[in-house]
Structures are given as C-alpha cells and as structure tokens.
C-alpha positions as CSV (number, residue, x, y, z in Angstrom):
1,M,-45.2,55.0,91.9
2,S,-46.9,53.0,89.2
3,V,-45.0,50.6,87.0
4,R,-45.6,53.0,84.1
5,V,-44.0,55.9,86.0
6,K,-41.1,53.7,87.0
7,L,-40.5,52.5,83.5
8,T,-40.7,56.1,82.2
9,L,-38.1,57.3,84.7
10,S,-35.9,54.3,83.9
11,Y,-36.1,55.1,80.2
12,A,-35.4,58.8,80.7
13,G,-32.6,58.1,83.2
14,F,-30.9,55.6,80.8
15,L,-31.2,58.1,78.0
16,M,-29.7,60.9,80.1
17,L,-26.9,58.6,81.2
18,A,-26.1,57.7,77.6
19,G,-26.1,61.4,76.6
20,A,-23.9,62.4,79.5
21,L,-21.4,59.6,78.6
22,L,-21.4,60.7,75.0
23,L,-20.7,64.3,75.9
24,A,-18.0,63.2,78.4
25,A,-16.4,61.2,75.6
26,V,-16.4,64.3,73.3
27,W,-14.7,66.3,76.1
28,V,-12.1,63.6,77.0
29,F,-11.1,62.5,73.5
30,L,-11.5,65.8,71.6
31,L,-11.4,69.0,73.7
32,R,-8.5,67.8,75.8
33,Y,-6.2,68.1,72.7
34,V,-7.2,71.8,72.2
35,P,-4.4,74.1,73.5
36,D,-5.2,76.1,76.6
37,R,-3.3,79.2,75.3
38,A,-3.6,81.2,72.1
39,M,-1.0,80.8,69.3
40,L,-0.3,83.3,66.5
41,I,0.9,81.8,63.3
42,N,2.1,83.8,60.3
43,P,3.9,81.3,58.1
44,D,4.2,83.5,54.9
45,D,2.9,86.7,53.4
46,R,0.1,84.9,51.5
47,L,-1.9,84.2,54.7
48,D,-3.2,86.7,57.2
49,G,-2.4,86.1,60.8
50,S,-4.7,83.3,62.2
51,V,-5.7,82.7,65.8
52,F,-6.6,79.1,66.9
53,P,-9.4,78.7,69.5
54,I,-8.3,77.9,73.0
55,R,-9.9,75.3,75.4
56,S,-11.6,77.8,77.7
57,A,-13.3,79.4,74.7
58,L,-14.6,76.1,73.3
59,L,-15.7,75.0,76.8
60,A,-17.7,78.3,77.2
61,V,-19.4,77.5,73.9
62,F,-19.7,73.7,74.4
63,A,-21.2,73.7,77.9
64,P,-24.5,75.6,77.2
65,R,-25.0,73.4,74.1
66,A,-24.4,70.3,76.1
67,A,-26.8,71.4,78.8
68,A,-29.4,72.1,76.1
69,V,-28.9,68.6,74.6
70,L,-29.2,67.0,78.0
71,A,-32.4,68.9,78.7
72,F,-33.8,67.8,75.3
73,L,-32.9,64.2,76.1
74,L,-34.6,64.5,79.4
75,V,-37.9,65.8,77.9
76,F,-37.6,63.3,75.0
77,G,-36.9,60.4,77.4
78,L,-39.9,61.3,79.7
79,V,-42.4,61.7,76.9
80,G,-41.1,58.8,74.8
81,G,-40.7,56.6,77.8
82,W,-44.3,57.4,79.0
83,I,-45.7,56.5,75.5
84,L,-43.5,53.4,75.2
85,A,-44.3,52.2,78.7
86,G,-48.0,52.7,78.0
87,R,-47.9,50.6,74.9
88,M,-45.8,47.9,76.6
89,L,-48.1,47.7,79.6
90,A,-51.4,47.8,77.6
91,P,-51.8,44.0,77.9
92,L,-51.5,44.2,81.7
93,T,-54.4,46.7,81.7
94,R,-56.6,44.2,79.9
95,I,-55.6,41.4,82.2
96,A,-56.3,43.7,85.2
97,D,-59.7,44.6,83.8
98,A,-60.5,40.9,83.3
99,T,-59.4,40.1,86.9
100,R,-61.7,42.8,88.3
101,T,-64.6,41.4,86.1
102,A,-63.9,37.9,87.5
103,S,-63.7,39.2,91.1
104,N,-67.2,40.6,90.6
105,G,-68.6,37.2,89.8
106,S,-68.5,37.2,86.0
107,L,-66.4,34.1,85.0
108,S,-67.5,34.0,81.4
109,H,-65.3,36.9,80.3
110,R,-62.1,36.0,78.4
111,I,-59.1,38.2,77.6
112,R,-58.2,36.6,74.2
113,L,-55.1,38.7,73.9
114,P,-54.0,39.1,70.2
115,G,-50.5,39.4,68.9
116,R,-47.4,37.3,69.0
117,N,-46.6,34.8,71.7
118,D,-44.7,36.7,74.3
119,E,-44.8,36.8,78.1
120,F,-48.0,38.8,78.2
121,R,-49.7,36.5,75.8
122,E,-48.7,33.5,77.8
123,L,-50.0,35.2,81.0
124,A,-53.3,36.1,79.3
125,D,-53.8,32.6,77.9
126,A,-53.0,31.0,81.3
127,F,-55.6,33.4,82.9
128,D,-58.2,32.4,80.3
129,T,-57.6,28.7,81.0
130,M,-57.9,29.3,84.7
131,L,-61.2,31.2,84.2
132,A,-62.6,28.4,82.0
133,R,-61.7,25.7,84.6
134,L,-63.0,27.9,87.4
135,E,-66.3,28.5,85.6
136,A,-66.8,24.8,84.9
137,H,-66.0,24.0,88.5
138,V,-68.4,26.6,89.9
139,A,-71.1,25.4,87.5
140,E,-70.5,21.8,88.6
141,Q,-70.7,22.8,92.3
142,R,-73.9,24.6,91.7
143,R,-75.5,21.6,90.0
144,F,-74.2,19.4,92.7
145,A,-75.6,21.6,95.5
146,A,-79.0,21.8,93.7
147,N,-79.1,18.0,93.2
148,A,-77.9,17.3,96.8
149,S,-80.6,19.6,98.2
150,H,-83.2,17.8,96.1
151,E,-82.0,14.4,97.1
152,L,-81.9,15.3,100.8
153,R,-85.3,17.0,100.7
154,T,-87.0,13.9,99.4
155,P,-86.4,11.6,102.4
156,L,-87.2,14.5,104.8
157,A,-90.5,15.1,102.9
158,I,-91.3,11.3,103.0
159,S,-90.6,11.2,106.7
160,K,-92.8,14.2,107.4
161,T,-95.6,12.6,105.4
162,L,-95.3,9.3,107.3
163,L,-95.3,11.1,110.7
164,D,-98.4,13.1,109.6
165,V,-100.1,9.9,108.7
166,A,-99.3,8.4,112.1
167,R,-100.5,11.5,113.9
168,T,-103.8,11.8,112.0
169,D,-104.6,8.1,111.8
170,P,-103.9,6.4,115.2
171,D,-105.3,3.2,113.9
172,H,-102.8,2.9,111.0
173,D,-100.3,0.0,111.1
174,T,-97.6,1.4,113.3
175,E,-95.1,-1.3,112.4
176,E,-95.4,-0.5,108.7
177,I,-94.8,3.2,109.3
178,I,-91.7,2.4,111.4
179,D,-90.3,0.1,108.7
180,R,-90.8,2.8,106.1
181,L,-89.3,5.4,108.3
182,H,-86.3,3.1,108.9
183,A,-85.8,2.6,105.2
184,V,-86.1,6.3,104.5
185,N,-83.7,7.2,107.3
186,T,-81.2,4.6,106.2
187,R,-81.2,6.1,102.7
188,A,-80.8,9.6,104.1
189,I,-77.8,8.4,106.2
190,G,-76.3,6.7,103.2
191,L,-76.6,9.9,101.1
192,T,-75.1,12.0,103.9
193,E,-72.1,9.6,104.3
194,A,-71.6,9.6,100.5
195,L,-71.5,13.4,100.5
196,L,-69.0,13.5,103.4
197,L,-66.8,10.9,101.6
198,L,-67.0,13.0,98.4
199,S,-65.9,16.1,100.3
200,R,-63.1,14.3,102.0
201,A,-61.8,12.9,98.8
202,E,-61.9,16.4,97.1
203,Q,-59.9,18.0,99.9
204,R,-57.3,15.2,99.8
205,S,-57.3,15.1,103.6
206,F,-56.0,11.6,103.9
207,S,-52.7,9.9,104.7
208,R,-50.9,7.9,102.0
209,E,-49.7,4.4,102.4
210,E,-48.7,1.4,100.2
211,V,-51.7,-0.3,98.8
212,D,-52.2,-3.3,96.5
213,L,-55.1,-2.4,94.2
214,S,-55.7,-6.0,93.4
215,L,-56.4,-6.7,97.1
216,M,-58.9,-3.9,97.2
217,A,-60.7,-5.3,94.2
218,E,-60.7,-8.8,95.7
219,E,-62.1,-7.5,99.0
220,A,-64.8,-5.5,97.3
221,T,-65.8,-8.5,95.2
222,E,-66.0,-10.8,98.2
223,T,-68.1,-8.3,100.1
224,L,-70.6,-7.9,97.2
225,L,-70.9,-11.6,96.3
226,P,-74.3,-11.9,98.2
227,L,-75.6,-8.9,96.2
228,A,-74.4,-10.5,93.0
229,E,-76.1,-13.8,93.8
230,K,-79.3,-12.0,94.6
231,H,-79.2,-10.3,91.2
232,G,-78.2,-13.5,89.4
233,V,-74.8,-11.9,88.3
234,T,-71.6,-13.8,87.9
235,I,-68.4,-12.1,88.9
236,E,-65.1,-13.1,87.3
237,T,-61.9,-11.7,88.7
238,R,-58.3,-11.9,87.5
239,G,-55.3,-9.7,87.6
240,E,-51.8,-8.9,88.7
241,I,-50.3,-7.4,91.8
242,A,-51.0,-3.7,91.4
243,P,-49.0,-1.6,93.9
244,T,-49.9,2.0,94.3
245,T,-49.8,4.7,97.0
246,G,-52.8,6.3,98.6
247,S,-55.6,5.8,101.2
248,Q,-56.6,2.2,101.7
249,A,-60.1,3.1,102.8
250,L,-60.7,5.4,99.8
251,L,-59.3,3.0,97.3
252,L,-61.4,0.2,98.8
253,Q,-64.5,2.5,98.5
254,L,-63.5,3.1,94.9
255,A,-63.4,-0.6,94.1
256,T,-66.6,-1.3,96.0
257,N,-68.5,1.4,94.1
258,L,-67.3,0.1,90.7
259,V,-68.3,-3.5,91.5
260,H,-71.6,-2.4,93.1
261,N,-72.6,-0.3,90.0
262,A,-71.6,-3.2,87.7
263,I,-73.8,-5.6,89.6
264,V,-76.8,-3.3,90.0
265,H,-76.8,-1.9,86.5
266,N,-76.7,-5.2,84.7
267,L,-79.0,-7.6,82.8
268,P,-82.1,-8.7,84.7
269,E,-80.7,-12.3,84.8
270,K,-77.5,-14.1,83.8
271,G,-75.4,-11.0,83.9
272,T,-71.7,-11.0,84.2
273,V,-69.1,-8.7,85.8
274,W,-65.4,-8.8,85.0
275,V,-62.9,-7.3,87.5
276,T,-59.3,-7.0,86.2
277,T,-56.1,-5.4,87.5
278,D,-53.2,-4.7,85.2
279,V,-49.7,-3.2,85.5
280,R,-48.5,-0.8,82.9
281,P,-45.3,1.3,82.7
282,G,-45.6,3.7,85.5
283,T,-49.3,3.0,86.3
284,V,-51.7,0.4,87.6
285,V,-55.2,-0.1,86.2
286,L,-58.4,-1.5,87.7
287,T,-60.9,-2.4,85.1
288,V,-64.6,-3.3,85.8
289,E,-66.8,-4.4,82.9
290,N,-70.4,-5.6,82.9
291,T,-73.1,-6.8,80.6
292,G,-76.2,-4.6,80.3
293,D,-78.2,-2.4,78.0
294,P,-76.3,-0.7,75.1
295,L,-75.1,2.7,76.0
296,T,-73.9,5.6,73.9
297,Q,-70.7,7.5,74.5
298,E,-72.6,10.7,75.2
299,L,-74.7,8.9,78.0
300,A,-71.6,7.2,79.4
301,S,-69.8,10.5,79.8
302,T,-72.6,11.9,82.0
303,L,-72.6,9.0,84.4
304,V,-69.7,10.5,86.4
305,E,-72.0,13.5,87.2
306,P,-73.5,13.4,90.7
307,F,-76.9,11.8,91.1
308,Q,-76.9,10.2,87.6
309,R,-78.2,6.6,87.7
310,G,-77.8,5.3,84.2
311,T,-80.7,5.6,81.9
312,E,-83.2,6.2,84.6
313,R,-83.3,8.2,87.8
314,V,-85.4,5.7,89.7
315,H,-84.9,4.6,93.3
316,T,-84.8,0.8,93.2
317,D,-83.4,-1.8,95.6
318,H,-79.7,-1.2,96.1
319,S,-79.7,1.5,93.5
320,G,-77.5,3.7,95.6
321,V,-77.7,7.5,96.0
322,G,-76.4,8.5,92.5
323,L,-72.9,9.3,93.8
324,G,-71.1,6.1,93.0
325,L,-69.1,7.1,89.9
326,A,-68.8,10.7,91.1
327,I,-67.1,9.4,94.2
328,V,-64.9,7.1,92.1
329,R,-63.8,10.0,89.9
330,T,-63.0,12.2,92.8
331,I,-61.0,9.5,94.6
332,A,-59.1,8.7,91.4
333,E,-58.3,12.4,90.8
334,A,-57.3,12.8,94.5
335,H,-54.8,10.0,93.9
336,D,-53.5,11.7,90.7
337,G,-55.3,9.1,88.5
338,T,-57.9,9.1,85.7
339,L,-61.3,7.5,85.2
340,T,-62.4,6.3,81.8
341,L,-65.9,5.1,80.8
342,T,-66.3,3.2,77.5
343,P,-69.6,1.6,76.3
344,R,-69.2,-2.1,75.3
345,S,-70.3,-3.0,71.8
346,A,-72.3,-5.9,73.2
347,G,-73.9,-3.8,75.8
348,G,-72.9,-2.7,79.3
349,L,-70.0,-0.5,80.3
350,R,-66.2,-0.7,80.7
351,V,-64.8,1.5,83.5
352,A,-61.1,1.8,83.9
353,V,-59.3,3.6,86.8
354,E,-55.6,4.3,86.2
355,L,-53.4,5.3,89.1
356,P,-49.6,5.9,89.4
357,S,-47.8,2.7,90.4
358,R,-45.6,2.5,93.5
359,A,-43.0,0.4,91.8
360,T,-42.5,-1.8,88.8
361,A,-44.2,-5.0,89.6
362,G,-43.9,-8.4,87.9
363,V,-46.8,-10.2,86.3
364,V,-48.2,-12.4,88.9
365,T,-51.7,-13.9,88.8
366,R,-53.5,-13.3,92.1
367,R,-56.8,-14.8,91.3
368,S,-58.2,-16.9,88.5
369,P,-61.7,-16.4,87.0
370,S,-64.4,-17.4,89.5
371,A,-68.1,-17.0,90.0
C-alpha cells in the first residue's frame, strides 16, 4: 500500500476507535443505570400512570443509532483522511518529481518548496543544496575532462608530427628529433602522473600518519633551491612545528607544488618567495607568498581550476602542466583543510593552506630566514 493509503486507514481507524470508545462510555456510564424491568408509578390523582423505559428497550433503540454513527465515522474518516493525507504528502510528490528529473540528467531543476520551515521544507532545501553541489561538480568534471583531453592530445600530436618528419625526411637531424621527442614524452608523462595524483587525492585512498608540515615545507624548499637559483629567486623560510595527520607523500607534494608555483610565477629577476608555517587554535597553516605581477581577486580565484597557468596559458620552461594548485586544493580538501588565495597589494600571490592540527604545539622556530 502507498503511504497515502496507510495514512488514510490510520486516520479512519483512529476515528473509529475514538467513536467506539465514546459509545462504550455512554453505555457504561449512562445506560447501566437504567432499570432492566418496568416500574409503574401512580403517586397521586393529578398524574396519569407513567412507565419508565427499560434497558432492553433503550438498547434496541441505541444499537442501530450507534451503528449508523460508526458507519458515518468510517466514511468520514476515509474521505477526510484521504484528503488530509494528500495535502500532507504533496511536498513529497514535488520532491519525488525533482528526483526523477535529476535521475534523467537534468541537474538544474530546483524544488524551492514554499511554506513554513518544517521537516518537508528542510528535506527539500537539503535536496536543492545537494543538486547545486552535484551540478557544480559535474560541470567541473566536464571542464576537467575536456581540458585533460586537450592537454594530452597536444604532446601526442607533436610526437606524430616529429615522427612524420623523420619518416619523410631521412636526412633530417635525428638527434634533434630524439631530443624533442624526449621532451614531449617527458611532459606527457608528467601530465599523466599529475592526473593520477589528482585522482588519488580525490578518492582519499591513502593511509594517515603523523606529519610535521614544517618539515614538508623545508624539504620542498631544499629540493627546489636549484630551480630558484636558476630563476634568480630568493627563498625565505620561517615557522613553527606544525603537527597534523595525513599522507606524508601527498602533503610533501602539496608543499612542493606551492613553492614551485611561487618560483616559476615570479618576477623575471630578483624575485622573492616567503614560506611560513604557523600554529593556530585547532589548525596548522602553511603560507607561501611570492612577488610578481599584480593580480585581481577574480583572476586569483580561477587559478585553482585545472590547467590554469596564471595570466597566460603558455608552455615555458618548468611551467608545469597546469594542475599545480588544482592538486593542492584537492590534497587540502582530502585532509579536511582549506586553500585560500589572496593577491598581494605589492604584486604576487599569497597562498595559505589550513589543515587540522594533530595536537596543540608550542611556538618553536624551526628555521630562520635564508636564501
């Protein structure tokens, strides 16, 4: 049976039970005091002889009327219960219609249930919120798939062109073609590994352990010092012990991507990168700032999208594959953290990753500013 039928039968049954109890109360507390035998009373000559009704006579009259009342209550309960249940369940019908629409692929539909805040309104609002997030996620995945297909197609097309050149022109410099193929293949491998890392972080398929975020920042900085020297960038690091819980490999990748982006997207010469770790109540923060061109908040908010490379989408030396900050955001979210991008007034970008702390840590300087 449907919920509406169940509610209708429940309403009618409750009404019948209430009527039966009422009639039983009338019988118990009223009719039981009626005598079961007739009495003739002739007190004086002014009154004619009177006969009081007996219990059996009243019962014969009362029973058919009681049955008629119960029948009326049954019909009234079924009809009224059906109407009342329909009105009560009307919001569920709208929610069910929206669910069927969403299951057919249309995620833009919203219930927007009017009325007061009750359980049905809360359910409808929660469903609308879920649809909005799902629609945004699907749109993001479609953009990501389109961008990934484009990025993967480019090195394949270049490789095919180089092979065609080598086949049609045997006298062409073979060593040059091999070097270019090696560079293109290296870039394609880097893009594939970045995509796999992004997928792994999104699925949260990693074991958690105790990690000091300041050590991850220090290791990433030391690894990228040669790249910083090549670009003429000075790195200054300072901070506190920042204990958290998560994947050491993924958090190291997060710190490496932040420092790498800060080095590459910097001033042409005499640029600076600041790497800082802080401890706040309940959280630890890794902050990476750099000098560079002025950015707007609108542009900064788009840098976490996959395959966005700052103001230009140009493949330059060590420019990466356009997934650096996208991977950082995914890793941060997989560790129940947040990523915040803020343009610096003097130019450049300030990127802060805030993660839950493992324990309350004291303020201890791990590393003084250095180049």
